[in-house]
C-alpha positions as CSV (number, residue, x, y, z in Angstrom):
1,M,-2.3,22.6,-19.3
2,N,-2.4,18.9,-20.0
3,M,-0.5,16.4,-17.9
4,P,2.2,14.4,-19.7
5,K,1.1,11.0,-20.8
6,T,4.5,9.3,-21.2
7,I,7.2,8.3,-18.7
8,A,9.8,10.1,-21.0
9,A,7.9,13.4,-20.7
10,W,7.7,13.1,-16.9
11,C,11.5,12.4,-16.8
12,T,12.1,15.5,-19.0
13,I,10.0,17.7,-16.7
14,L,11.5,16.4,-13.5
15,F,15.0,16.8,-15.0
16,F,14.4,20.5,-15.6
17,V,12.7,21.0,-12.3
18,V,15.7,19.5,-10.5
19,F,18.1,21.5,-12.7
20,A,16.3,24.7,-11.8
21,L,16.4,23.8,-8.1
22,D,20.1,23.2,-8.4
23,A,20.6,26.6,-10.0
24,F,19.3,28.1,-6.8
25,G,21.3,25.8,-4.6
26,I,18.3,24.1,-3.1
27,F,18.7,20.6,-4.5
28,G,21.4,19.1,-6.7
29,N,22.5,15.6,-7.0
30,E,24.4,14.2,-10.0
31,I,22.9,10.8,-9.5
32,V,19.4,12.2,-9.9
33,F,20.4,14.1,-13.0
34,G,21.9,10.9,-14.5
35,L,18.9,8.8,-13.7
36,L,16.4,11.3,-15.2
37,A,18.5,11.8,-18.3
38,A,18.8,8.0,-18.7
39,G,15.1,7.7,-18.2
40,V,14.4,10.2,-21.0
41,A,16.7,8.4,-23.4
42,I,15.5,4.9,-22.6
43,F,11.8,5.6,-22.5
44,T,11.9,7.8,-25.6
45,F,13.7,4.9,-27.4
46,L,11.1,2.4,-26.1
47,G,8.2,4.7,-26.9
48,K,6.7,4.7,-23.4
């Protein structure tokens, strides 16, 4: 498996990791969800 090369890809992966941890009640913070979702949108738009 190749490592992601863009910041947007890292934000996407981290978003789903945090989402999965929240499903098990281990970690869940709305601020983290919002920052990662904004990171995906912004860095995808910027192309980074």
